[in-house]
N, C-alpha and C positions, 0 to 999 in steps of 0.2 A: 582303304580304311581298315584299321586293326579290328578284328573280330574277337570279342571276349565271350568265350563259351563256358557255361557252367554245366557240368555233368552232375545231375542232382537226383534225389530220390532216397528211398530207404536203403539201409546197408544190405549187402549181400546180393545185389542185382547186377553187379558188374560195373559199378561206378569207377573204381580204381583201374580195373582192366581196360575200360574204355578210355579213360583219361590218358593213361600211359600209352596205349597202342595207337590211338587216334593222333596223339601228339607226335609220336614217332613216324607215323604214316605221312603226316603233313611235312615233317622234316625231310623225309626221303623223297618227297615231291618238290623239294627246293624251297619250301616255306620256312620263314624264320619264326620260331615258336618259343614261348615261355610256358612251361607247365608249372602250375601252382598247386602244391599239396596243402590244401586247407583242412584236410581231414585229420582228426586226432590220432587215427590209426597209423598214419605215416607210411602206408604201403607204397604209395606212388614215389615218394622220395627215396625210400629204401631200394626200389628197383632201379631208379635212374641215376642216383648219385654214384660217381666213380668209387671203386673200392679204396683207392688211396685216401679219399676224403672220409669215408666211413671208418677206416682204420686209424687215421691220424687225428680225427676230430675236425669239426668244421672250423673254418677261420672266421673270427668274429666280424671282420670288416668286409667279408665277401659272402653275401647272402643270395646273390644270383649266380648259381654255380653252373659251370659247364657240365652237361650230362654225359652219359655213355654213348649217346646217339648224335649224329650229325644234325646241325641246325636247331638243336633243342637245348634250352637252358631250364634250370629247375630252381624254384623257391621251396624250401622244405617246410613242413608243418610247424615246427618249433619257431622258425624265423617268421613265418606268416603271422602267427598269433602275437609275437612280440612286436612286429613292425606295424601292424595294421592299426593298433589302438592310438598311437600318437596322431594319426591322420583323421581321427574321429572327433575333432574339435567342433565340426559343424553338424554332421549327422551321419547315419549309417550309409547313406547313399554315397557320401564322399570318402568313406573309409578305404574301400578298395581302389577307387579312382586315384586317390592321393598316393597310395602305395605304388600303383603302376606308373603314374606320372614320374615318380621318383626314379624309376628304372627306364624312363624314356620309352614307354610302351609303343609309341607311334613308329618306332624302328622295327617292330615285329608285325608279322602277318596275323598270327593267332596267339591268344592267351587262353589256355585251357585249364580249368580249375576243377580239381577233385573236391567237390563241395560236401561239407559235413551234413548229416541228416538233421541236426538241430544246433541251436546256440547262436552266439553273437556272430561268428564268422559266416554262418549260413545266411543270416540276414543281410550282411554287407555284400556278399557275393551275389545273392539273389537280386538285389537292387541294381547292382552295377553291370551285370552281364547283359549283353544284348541278344544272346542266343542261349536257349536252354535245351539240353538233351536229357530226356528222361528214359533211362533203361528199364525195360520190362522183361522179366525172365520167367514169370510164373503167374498162376491165377491170382495168388495173393497180392502180387505187385500190381496186377490189373485193377484190383479193387481200390488201390490208393489213387488212381488217376483222377477221379472226380475232385478229390480234395486238392490235388496238385494244381489242376486247372482253375479251381476257385481261388487259390492263393495267387496264381499268375494274374488273374483279373484284378485282384486287389493291388498287386505289385504295380500294374500299369498305372493305376490312379496315383499311387505314391510317387512313381517316377515322373509323371506329368507335373505333379505339384513341385517336385524337386527341381525339374527343369525350368520352372517359372522363376526360381530364385538363383539358379546357378548358370553361368554362361557355358562352362565346360561340361562335356559328357562323353562317354565312350559309346561308340556304335551308332547305328542308325535305326533301321526298321527292326522291331523285335521279332524274333523267330523262336518258335517252340516245336521241338521234334520228339517223337517217341521212337526209341530204338529197341528192337527185339533182340535180346541176348540169350545165349545158351539155347538157341532155337532149333527144334526138330519138328518139321511139319508132318512126320509120319506117326507121331505119338498123339494120344487123345488130348493131352495138355496142349500140344502145339496146334491141333485143329481147333480146340476151344478158343485159344488166344487169337487165332486168325479170325474166327467168327466174331468175337467181341470187339476186337481192335478195329474192325472195319468202320465202326461208327465215328472214329476220329479222322477219317478221310485222309487228306493230304498231309496231316500232321505226322502220320506214320512214315518213317523213312523206308525207301524201297530196299535198301541194304539190310540184311538180317545177319546177325553174328551167330554162327552155328555152334553147336556143342562140339568141343574139340579138346581132347585130353591134353594137348600141348599147352593150354592155358594154365592148368593146374601144375603141370610139370615145370613150366617156365617160372611160375610164381615160387615154386620150391627153391629154385636156384637164383631168385631175385633177378630174373632176366625178362626182357620184353619178348613178346611172341616172335619178333623179327630176329633178335639175336639168338634165340633158342632154336627156332624152326621156321625160317623165312618162307619155306615152300608149302607150309601146311594151309589147310582151308581157313583157319582162323586168321592168319596173316593176310591171306588174299582178301578176306572179308573186310578187314580194317583198311586196306588200301582202296577197296571199292567204296567204303564209307567216306574216306577222305575225298575221293573223286566226286561223290554225290554232293557232299557239303560244299566243296569248292564251286560246283555248278550252281547250287542254290544260293550261296552267300556272296559269291563274287560276280558271277555272270548274270544271274537273274536280278540281283540288286544293284 
């Protein structure tokens, strides 16, 4: 069954970095992936769109583009906003589902969405995704977690109501995971985060994305961590994250 993953939270915590590099890691493990750039910043699409498309301009009737990475296709942020609204004739829940059904999402293993921090698109993604990944990279992002989990509980109720009226849905069991990003256990901030994050138990992923200068350098050249420096610790961490999620989402479920 196709897994639809929303990478969500406030801006600046590694949402785009995680969306891009987790999608590429899945692709390198032989999974078929669609990466959706629903963020108005457009960083994910900028990184994954081939240079020829960026230079020549996007083709109007081709909105599911081949990316620069194997097994990964990309829907960019402009097309996402334009395409999702016609599918909203019923409700927000069906907005993203309608769009993905249009692209035969069942032919893919993973749909990974760079989710905006607010607005219409966030609501649609939030309702339709079956798996949520919440990056945490600082004490300030830690403080947002209670609010995030409160919204997740409300979302479950809305989804249950929606499922009462609609036969089709994406995904099965809901999963929510916390991902530590830009993590350094030797710093006081890192130690504090580890202490506080313990209260969330198994929701916290075992894989931690370390601080790695290659992330900033690769972003400067609009490259993934794998095309820029495939042997760095950041690339290794995202491959490990893909393995952990495959285990949790495919094997355990």
